[in-house]
mmCIF file as gemmi writes it, N, C-alpha and C atoms, coordinates in Angstrom:
data_model
loop_
_atom_site.group_PDB
_atom_site.id
_atom_site.type_symbol
_atom_site.label_atom_id
_atom_site.label_alt_id
_atom_site.label_comp_id
_atom_site.label_asym_id
_atom_site.label_entity_id
_atom_site.label_seq_id
_atom_site.pdbx_PDB_ins_code
_atom_site.Cartn_x
_atom_site.Cartn_y
_atom_site.Cartn_z
_atom_site.occupancy
_atom_site.B_iso_or_equiv
_atom_site.pdbx_formal_charge
_atom_site.auth_seq_id
_atom_site.auth_asym_id
_atom_site.pdbx_PDB_model_num
ATOM 1 N N . UNK Axp A 1 ? -74.832 -62.866 -92.757 1 0 ? 1 A 1
ATOM 2 C CA . UNK Axp A 1 ? -73.859 -62.961 -93.741 1 0 ? 1 A 1
ATOM 3 C C . UNK Axp A 1 ? -74.071 -61.896 -94.881 1 0 ? 1 A 1
ATOM 4 N N . UNK Axp A 2 ? -72.945 -61.322 -94.985 1 0 ? 2 A 1
ATOM 5 C CA . UNK Axp A 2 ? -72.903 -60.159 -96.105 1 0 ? 2 A 1
ATOM 6 C C . UNK Axp A 2 ? -72.146 -60.841 -97.32 1 0 ? 2 A 1
ATOM 7 N N . UNK Axp A 3 ? -72.64 -60.49 -98.517 1 0 ? 3 A 1
ATOM 8 C CA . UNK Axp A 3 ? -72.104 -60.894 -99.741 1 0 ? 3 A 1
ATOM 9 C C . UNK Axp A 3 ? -71.887 -59.713 -100.558 1 0 ? 3 A 1
ATOM 10 N N . UNK Axp A 4 ? -70.771 -59.785 -101.229 1 0 ? 4 A 1
ATOM 11 C CA . UNK Axp A 4 ? -70.382 -58.572 -102.077 1 0 ? 4 A 1
ATOM 12 C C . UNK Axp A 4 ? -69.252 -59.135 -103.152 1 0 ? 4 A 1
ATOM 13 N N . UNK Axp A 5 ? -69.034 -58.301 -104.204 1 0 ? 5 A 1
ATOM 14 C CA . UNK Axp A 5 ? -68.212 -58.492 -105.125 1 0 ? 5 A 1
ATOM 15 C C . UNK Axp A 5 ? -66.994 -57.464 -105.039 1 0 ? 5 A 1
ATOM 16 N N . UNK Axp A 6 ? -65.882 -57.926 -104.916 1 0 ? 6 A 1
ATOM 17 C CA . UNK Axp A 6 ? -64.687 -56.801 -104.832 1 0 ? 6 A 1
ATOM 18 C C . UNK Axp A 6 ? -63.942 -56.953 -106.103 1 0 ? 6 A 1
ATOM 19 N N . UNK Axp A 7 ? -63.228 -55.861 -106.393 1 0 ? 7 A 1
ATOM 20 C CA . UNK Axp A 7 ? -62.319 -55.919 -107.536 1 0 ? 7 A 1
ATOM 21 C C . UNK Axp A 7 ? -60.725 -55.641 -106.841 1 0 ? 7 A 1
ATOM 22 N N . UNK Axp A 8 ? -59.874 -56.304 -107.467 1 0 ? 8 A 1
ATOM 23 C CA . UNK Axp A 8 ? -58.533 -56.362 -106.983 1 0 ? 8 A 1
ATOM 24 C C . UNK Axp A 8 ? -57.589 -55.958 -108.014 1 0 ? 8 A 1
ATOM 25 N N . UNK Axp A 9 ? -56.618 -54.984 -107.83 1 0 ? 9 A 1
ATOM 26 C CA . UNK Axp A 9 ? -55.597 -54.636 -108.834 1 0 ? 9 A 1
ATOM 27 C C . UNK Axp A 9 ? -54.413 -55.481 -108.589 1 0 ? 9 A 1
ATOM 28 N N . UNK Axp A 10 ? -53.627 -55.687 -109.612 1 0 ? 10 A 1
ATOM 29 C CA . UNK Axp A 10 ? -52.261 -56.447 -109.58 1 0 ? 10 A 1
ATOM 30 C C . UNK Axp A 10 ? -52.333 -57.817 -109.617 1 0 ? 10 A 1
ATOM 31 N N . UNK Axp A 11 ? -53.414 -58.441 -110.028 1 0 ? 11 A 1
ATOM 32 C CA . UNK Axp A 11 ? -53.421 -60.009 -110.221 1 0 ? 11 A 1
ATOM 33 C C . UNK Axp A 11 ? -53.261 -60.247 -111.622 1 0 ? 11 A 1
ATOM 34 N N . UNK Axp A 12 ? -52.519 -61.254 -111.936 1 0 ? 12 A 1
ATOM 35 C CA . UNK Axp A 12 ? -52.223 -61.794 -113.207 1 0 ? 12 A 1
ATOM 36 C C . UNK Axp A 12 ? -52.018 -63.208 -113.478 1 0 ? 12 A 1
ATOM 37 N N . UNK Axp A 13 ? -52.163 -64.013 -112.547 1 0 ? 13 A 1
ATOM 38 C CA . UNK Axp A 13 ? -51.914 -65.418 -112.802 1 0 ? 13 A 1
ATOM 39 C C . UNK Axp A 13 ? -52.616 -66.291 -111.511 1 0 ? 13 A 1
ATOM 40 N N . UNK Axp A 14 ? -52.376 -67.452 -111.792 1 0 ? 14 A 1
ATOM 41 C CA . UNK Axp A 14 ? -53.026 -68.519 -110.798 1 0 ? 14 A 1
ATOM 42 C C . UNK Axp A 14 ? -52.425 -68.325 -109.322 1 0 ? 14 A 1
ATOM 43 N N . UNK Axp A 15 ? -51.183 -68.103 -109.468 1 0 ? 15 A 1
ATOM 44 C CA . UNK Axp A 15 ? -50.429 -67.878 -108.043 1 0 ? 15 A 1
ATOM 45 C C . UNK Axp A 15 ? -51.052 -66.57 -107.34 1 0 ? 15 A 1
ATOM 46 N N . UNK Axp A 16 ? -51.391 -65.603 -108.089 1 0 ? 16 A 1
ATOM 47 C CA . UNK Axp A 16 ? -52.062 -64.469 -107.479 1 0 ? 16 A 1
ATOM 48 C C . UNK Axp A 16 ? -53.441 -64.896 -107.006 1 0 ? 16 A 1
ATOM 49 N N . UNK Axp A 17 ? -54.219 -65.677 -107.86 1 0 ? 17 A 1
ATOM 50 C CA . UNK Axp A 17 ? -55.453 -66.187 -107.146 1 0 ? 17 A 1
ATOM 51 C C . UNK Axp A 17 ? -55.312 -66.895 -105.849 1 0 ? 17 A 1
ATOM 52 N N . UNK Axp A 18 ? -54.305 -67.654 -105.701 1 0 ? 18 A 1
ATOM 53 C CA . UNK Axp A 18 ? -54.202 -68.339 -104.519 1 0 ? 18 A 1
ATOM 54 C C . UNK Axp A 18 ? -53.74 -67.631 -103.311 1 0 ? 18 A 1
ATOM 55 N N . UNK Axp A 19 ? -52.815 -66.549 -103.623 1 0 ? 19 A 1
ATOM 56 C CA . UNK Axp A 19 ? -52.464 -65.708 -102.617 1 0 ? 19 A 1
ATOM 57 C C . UNK Axp A 19 ? -53.583 -64.86 -102.069 1 0 ? 19 A 1
ATOM 58 N N . UNK Axp A 20 ? -54.507 -64.512 -102.984 1 0 ? 20 A 1
ATOM 59 C CA . UNK Axp A 20 ? -55.717 -63.407 -102.627 1 0 ? 20 A 1
ATOM 60 C C . UNK Axp A 20 ? -56.604 -64.435 -101.915 1 0 ? 20 A 1
ATOM 61 N N . UNK Axp A 21 ? -56.864 -65.632 -102.338 1 0 ? 21 A 1
ATOM 62 C CA . UNK Axp A 21 ? -57.85 -66.538 -101.56 1 0 ? 21 A 1
ATOM 63 C C . UNK Axp A 21 ? -57.303 -66.751 -100.23 1 0 ? 21 A 1
ATOM 64 N N . UNK Axp A 22 ? -55.939 -66.884 -99.925 1 0 ? 22 A 1
ATOM 65 C CA . UNK Axp A 22 ? -55.479 -67.181 -98.443 1 0 ? 22 A 1
ATOM 66 C C . UNK Axp A 22 ? -55.605 -66.079 -97.833 1 0 ? 22 A 1
ATOM 67 N N . UNK Axp A 23 ? -55.28 -64.804 -98.358 1 0 ? 23 A 1
ATOM 68 C CA . UNK Axp A 23 ? -55.572 -63.525 -97.716 1 0 ? 23 A 1
ATOM 69 C C . UNK Axp A 23 ? -56.904 -63.298 -97.113 1 0 ? 23 A 1
ATOM 70 N N . UNK Axp A 24 ? -57.843 -63.758 -97.979 1 0 ? 24 A 1
ATOM 71 C CA . UNK Axp A 24 ? -59.289 -63.65 -97.472 1 0 ? 24 A 1
ATOM 72 C C . UNK Axp A 24 ? -59.711 -64.484 -96.459 1 0 ? 24 A 1
ATOM 73 N N . UNK Axp A 25 ? -59.198 -65.806 -96.521 1 0 ? 25 A 1
ATOM 74 C CA . UNK Axp A 25 ? -59.287 -66.664 -95.537 1 0 ? 25 A 1
ATOM 75 C C . UNK Axp A 25 ? -58.77 -66.063 -94.082 1 0 ? 25 A 1
ATOM 76 N N . UNK Axp A 26 ? -57.626 -65.466 -94.326 1 0 ? 26 A 1
ATOM 77 C CA . UNK Axp A 26 ? -56.85 -65.077 -93.087 1 0 ? 26 A 1
ATOM 78 C C . UNK Axp A 26 ? -57.481 -63.821 -92.417 1 0 ? 26 A 1
ATOM 79 N N . UNK Axp A 27 ? -58.493 -62.985 -93.284 1 0 ? 27 A 1
ATOM 80 C CA . UNK Axp A 27 ? -59.277 -62.028 -92.968 1 0 ? 27 A 1
ATOM 81 C C . UNK Axp A 27 ? -60.561 -62.345 -92.331 1 0 ? 27 A 1
ATOM 82 N N . UNK Axp A 28 ? -60.718 -63.725 -92.144 1 0 ? 28 A 1
ATOM 83 C CA . UNK Axp A 28 ? -62.2 -64.495 -91.744 1 0 ? 28 A 1
ATOM 84 C C . UNK Axp A 28 ? -63.172 -64.315 -92.623 1 0 ? 28 A 1
ATOM 85 N N . UNK Axp A 29 ? -62.948 -64.254 -93.986 1 0 ? 29 A 1
ATOM 86 C CA . UNK Axp A 29 ? -64.031 -64.365 -95.061 1 0 ? 29 A 1
ATOM 87 C C . UNK Axp A 29 ? -64.515 -65.869 -94.938 1 0 ? 29 A 1
ATOM 88 N N . UNK Axp A 30 ? -65.846 -66.091 -94.957 1 0 ? 30 A 1
ATOM 89 C CA . UNK Axp A 30 ? -66.36 -67.423 -94.852 1 0 ? 30 A 1
ATOM 90 C C . UNK Axp A 30 ? -66.298 -68.152 -96.208 1 0 ? 30 A 1
ATOM 91 N N . UNK Axp A 31 ? -66.53 -67.346 -97.319 1 0 ? 31 A 1
ATOM 92 C CA . UNK Axp A 31 ? -66.666 -68.061 -98.539 1 0 ? 31 A 1
ATOM 93 C C . UNK Axp A 31 ? -66.026 -66.987 -99.757 1 0 ? 31 A 1
ATOM 94 N N . UNK Axp A 32 ? -65.219 -67.518 -100.56 1 0 ? 32 A 1
ATOM 95 C CA . UNK Axp A 32 ? -64.481 -66.689 -101.664 1 0 ? 32 A 1
ATOM 96 C C . UNK Axp A 32 ? -64.434 -67.464 -102.944 1 0 ? 32 A 1
ATOM 97 N N . UNK Axp A 33 ? -64.877 -66.798 -104.028 1 0 ? 33 A 1
ATOM 98 C CA . UNK Axp A 33 ? -64.695 -67.375 -105.124 1 0 ? 33 A 1
ATOM 99 C C . UNK Axp A 33 ? -63.732 -66.24 -106.006 1 0 ? 33 A 1
ATOM 100 N N . UNK Axp A 34 ? -62.509 -66.573 -106.131 1 0 ? 34 A 1
ATOM 101 C CA . UNK Axp A 34 ? -61.433 -65.628 -106.638 1 0 ? 34 A 1
ATOM 102 C C . UNK Axp A 34 ? -61.13 -65.898 -107.969 1 0 ? 34 A 1
ATOM 103 N N . UNK Axp A 35 ? -61.165 -64.71 -108.774 1 0 ? 35 A 1
ATOM 104 C CA . UNK Axp A 35 ? -60.825 -64.882 -110.26 1 0 ? 35 A 1
ATOM 105 C C . UNK Axp A 35 ? -59.725 -63.822 -110.344 1 0 ? 35 A 1
ATOM 106 N N . UNK Axp A 36 ? -59.036 -63.794 -111.513 1 0 ? 36 A 1
ATOM 107 C CA . UNK Axp A 36 ? -58.072 -62.581 -111.772 1 0 ? 36 A 1
ATOM 108 C C . UNK Axp A 36 ? -58.708 -61.267 -111.711 1 0 ? 36 A 1
ATOM 109 N N . UNK Axp A 37 ? -58.544 -60.377 -110.888 1 0 ? 37 A 1
ATOM 110 C CA . UNK Axp A 37 ? -59.082 -59.156 -110.828 1 0 ? 37 A 1
ATOM 111 C C . UNK Axp A 37 ? -60.453 -59.036 -109.875 1 0 ? 37 A 1
ATOM 112 N N . UNK Axp A 38 ? -60.811 -60.01 -109.384 1 0 ? 38 A 1
ATOM 113 C CA . UNK Axp A 38 ? -62.144 -60.007 -108.811 1 0 ? 38 A 1
ATOM 114 C C . UNK Axp A 38 ? -62.357 -61.119 -107.786 1 0 ? 38 A 1
ATOM 115 N N . UNK Axp A 39 ? -63.234 -60.924 -106.763 1 0 ? 39 A 1
ATOM 116 C CA . UNK Axp A 39 ? -63.659 -62.026 -105.96 1 0 ? 39 A 1
ATOM 117 C C . UNK Axp A 39 ? -64.925 -61.735 -105.439 1 0 ? 39 A 1
ATOM 118 N N . UNK Axp A 40 ? -65.828 -62.855 -105.385 1 0 ? 40 A 1
ATOM 119 C CA . UNK Axp A 40 ? -67.184 -62.869 -104.85 1 0 ? 40 A 1
ATOM 120 C C . UNK Axp A 40 ? -66.897 -63.339 -103.332 1 0 ? 40 A 1
ATOM 121 N N . UNK Axp A 41 ? -67.269 -62.708 -102.336 1 0 ? 41 A 1
ATOM 122 C CA . UNK Axp A 41 ? -66.978 -63.102 -100.979 1 0 ? 41 A 1
ATOM 123 C C . UNK Axp A 41 ? -68.261 -62.918 -100.152 1 0 ? 41 A 1
ATOM 124 N N . UNK Axp A 42 ? -68.305 -63.719 -99.235 1 0 ? 42 A 1
ATOM 125 C CA . UNK Axp A 42 ? -69.289 -63.623 -98.048 1 0 ? 42 A 1
ATOM 126 C C . UNK Axp A 42 ? -68.672 -63.793 -96.839 1 0 ? 42 A 1
ATOM 127 N N . UNK Axp A 43 ? -69.139 -63.03 -95.854 1 0 ? 43 A 1
ATOM 128 C CA . UNK Axp A 43 ? -68.391 -62.891 -94.442 1 0 ? 43 A 1
ATOM 129 C C . UNK Axp A 43 ? -69.359 -62.492 -93.433 1 0 ? 43 A 1
ATOM 130 N N . UNK Axp A 44 ? -69.128 -62.715 -92.214 1 0 ? 44 A 1
ATOM 131 C CA . UNK Axp A 44 ? -70.009 -62.415 -91.078 1 0 ? 44 A 1
ATOM 132 C C . UNK Axp A 44 ? -69.45 -61.047 -90.624 1 0 ? 44 A 1
ATOM 133 N N . UNK Axp A 45 ? -70.331 -60.116 -90.606 1 0 ? 45 A 1
ATOM 134 C CA . UNK Axp A 45 ? -69.961 -58.718 -90.165 1 0 ? 45 A 1
ATOM 135 C C . UNK Axp A 45 ? -69.482 -58.486 -88.7 1 0 ? 45 A 1
ATOM 136 N N . UNK Axp A 46 ? -69.819 -59.704 -87.924 1 0 ? 46 A 1
ATOM 137 C CA . UNK Axp A 46 ? -69.514 -59.639 -86.552 1 0 ? 46 A 1
ATOM 138 C C . UNK Axp A 46 ? -68.049 -60.267 -86.414 1 0 ? 46 A 1
ATOM 139 N N . UNK Axp A 47 ? -67.53 -60.832 -87.41 1 0 ? 47 A 1
ATOM 140 C CA . UNK Axp A 47 ? -66.109 -61.384 -87.419 1 0 ? 47 A 1
ATOM 141 C C . UNK Axp A 47 ? -65.101 -60.427 -88.099 1 0 ? 47 A 1
ATOM 142 N N . UNK Axp A 48 ? -65.619 -59.817 -89.174 1 0 ? 48 A 1
ATOM 143 C CA . UNK Axp A 48 ? -64.658 -59.091 -89.991 1 0 ? 48 A 1
ATOM 144 C C . UNK Axp A 48 ? -65.477 -57.891 -90.82 1 0 ? 48 A 1
ATOM 145 N N . UNK Axp A 49 ? -64.63 -57.18 -91.327 1 0 ? 49 A 1
ATOM 146 C CA . UNK Axp A 49 ? -65.211 -56.072 -92.165 1 0 ? 49 A 1
ATOM 147 C C . UNK Axp A 49 ? -64.257 -55.71 -93.416 1 0 ? 49 A 1
ATOM 148 N N . UNK Axp A 50 ? -64.895 -54.836 -94.148 1 0 ? 50 A 1
ATOM 149 C CA . UNK Axp A 50 ? -64.042 -54.509 -95.534 1 0 ? 50 A 1
ATOM 150 C C . UNK Axp A 50 ? -62.61 -53.916 -95.305 1 0 ? 50 A 1
ATOM 151 N N . UNK Axp A 51 ? -62.513 -53.197 -94.196 1 0 ? 51 A 1
ATOM 152 C CA . UNK Axp A 51 ? -61.4 -52.631 -93.885 1 0 ? 51 A 1
ATOM 153 C C . UNK Axp A 51 ? -60.239 -53.605 -93.447 1 0 ? 51 A 1
ATOM 154 N N . UNK Axp A 52 ? -60.752 -54.732 -92.892 1 0 ? 52 A 1
ATOM 155 C CA . UNK Axp A 52 ? -59.911 -55.754 -92.308 1 0 ? 52 A 1
ATOM 156 C C . UNK Axp A 52 ? -59.474 -56.652 -93.687 1 0 ? 52 A 1
ATOM 157 N N . UNK Axp A 53 ? -60.555 -56.849 -94.548 1 0 ? 53 A 1
ATOM 158 C CA . UNK Axp A 53 ? -60.246 -57.529 -95.811 1 0 ? 53 A 1
ATOM 159 C C . UNK Axp A 53 ? -59.335 -56.781 -96.626 1 0 ? 53 A 1
ATOM 160 N N . UNK Axp A 54 ? -59.39 -55.459 -96.791 1 0 ? 54 A 1
ATOM 161 C CA . UNK Axp A 54 ? -58.495 -54.815 -97.742 1 0 ? 54 A 1
ATOM 162 C C . UNK Axp A 54 ? -57.082 -54.798 -97.127 1 0 ? 54 A 1
ATOM 163 N N . UNK Axp A 55 ? -56.952 -54.757 -95.944 1 0 ? 55 A 1
ATOM 164 C CA . UNK Axp A 55 ? -55.604 -54.642 -95.22 1 0 ? 55 A 1
ATOM 165 C C . UNK Axp A 55 ? -54.954 -56.212 -95.522 1 0 ? 55 A 1
ATOM 166 N N . UNK Axp A 56 ? -55.706 -57.121 -95.363 1 0 ? 56 A 1
ATOM 167 C CA . UNK Axp A 56 ? -55.019 -58.47 -95.706 1 0 ? 56 A 1
ATOM 168 C C . UNK Axp A 56 ? -54.67 -58.663 -97.176 1 0 ? 56 A 1
ATOM 169 N N . UNK Axp A 57 ? -55.613 -58.058 -98.065 1 0 ? 57 A 1
ATOM 170 C CA . UNK Axp A 57 ? -55.142 -58.223 -99.459 1 0 ? 57 A 1
ATOM 171 C C . UNK Axp A 57 ? -53.997 -57.371 -99.609 1 0 ? 57 A 1
ATOM 172 N N . UNK Axp A 58 ? -53.921 -56.095 -99.091 1 0 ? 58 A 1
ATOM 173 C CA . UNK Axp A 58 ? -52.747 -55.287 -99.324 1 0 ? 58 A 1
ATOM 174 C C . UNK Axp A 58 ? -51.432 -56.012 -98.722 1 0 ? 58 A 1
ATOM 175 N N . UNK Axp A 59 ? -51.58 -56.769 -97.68 1 0 ? 59 A 1
ATOM 176 C CA . UNK Axp A 59 ? -50.441 -57.268 -97.061 1 0 ? 59 A 1
ATOM 177 C C . UNK Axp A 59 ? -49.766 -58.421 -98.088 1 0 ? 59 A 1
ATOM 178 N N . UNK Axp A 60 ? -50.831 -59.014 -98.898 1 0 ? 60 A 1
ATOM 179 C CA . UNK Axp A 60 ? -50.567 -60.059 -99.72 1 0 ? 60 A 1
ATOM 180 C C . UNK Axp A 60 ? -49.919 -59.483 -101.032 1 0 ? 60 A 1
ATOM 181 N N . UNK Axp A 61 ? -49.877 -58.188 -101.145 1 0 ? 61 A 1
ATOM 182 C CA . UNK Axp A 61 ? -49.414 -57.539 -102.35 1 0 ? 61 A 1
ATOM 183 C C . UNK Axp A 61 ? -50.254 -57.036 -103.39 1 0 ? 61 A 1
ATOM 184 N N . UNK Axp A 62 ? -51.543 -56.989 -103.154 1 0 ? 62 A 1
ATOM 185 C CA . UNK Axp A 62 ? -52.583 -56.383 -104.126 1 0 ? 62 A 1
ATOM 186 C C . UNK Axp A 62 ? -53.311 -55.34 -103.395 1 0 ? 62 A 1
ATOM 187 N N . UNK Axp A 63 ? -54.166 -54.776 -104.24 1 0 ? 63 A 1
ATOM 188 C CA . UNK Axp A 63 ? -55.011 -53.59 -103.655 1 0 ? 63 A 1
ATOM 189 C C . UNK Axp A 63 ? -56.446 -53.545 -104.234 1 0 ? 63 A 1
ATOM 190 N N . UNK Axp A 64 ? -57.367 -53.26 -103.296 1 0 ? 64 A 1
ATOM 191 C CA . UNK Axp A 64 ? -58.917 -53.336 -103.727 1 0 ? 64 A 1
ATOM 192 C C . UNK Axp A 64 ? -59.007 -52.098 -104.699 1 0 ? 64 A 1
ATOM 193 N N . UNK Axp A 65 ? -59.796 -52.127 -105.522 1 0 ? 65 A 1
ATOM 194 C CA . UNK Axp A 65 ? -60.122 -50.926 -106.574 1 0 ? 65 A 1
ATOM 195 C C . UNK Axp A 65 ? -61.344 -50.292 -105.947 1 0 ? 65 A 1
ATOM 196 N N . UNK Axp A 66 ? -61.463 -49.083 -105.925 1 0 ? 66 A 1
ATOM 197 C CA . UNK Axp A 66 ? -62.632 -48.328 -105.378 1 0 ? 66 A 1
ATOM 198 C C . UNK Axp A 66 ? -63.862 -48.388 -106.327 1 0 ? 66 A 1
């Protein structure tokens, strides 16, 4: 299980948190603690990767910060 903290652009409210949380679940993230502008995540590298996670977040209307 890989754990990391990611930073997300474009979030401003509780609705954003809910959308990002759902996007992370759709990307096979096992655990997610989402706050405005960031998330602590844990995922199985055999099931998903940061590229798939980033794509899912972008499809929800947000963007990972580098």
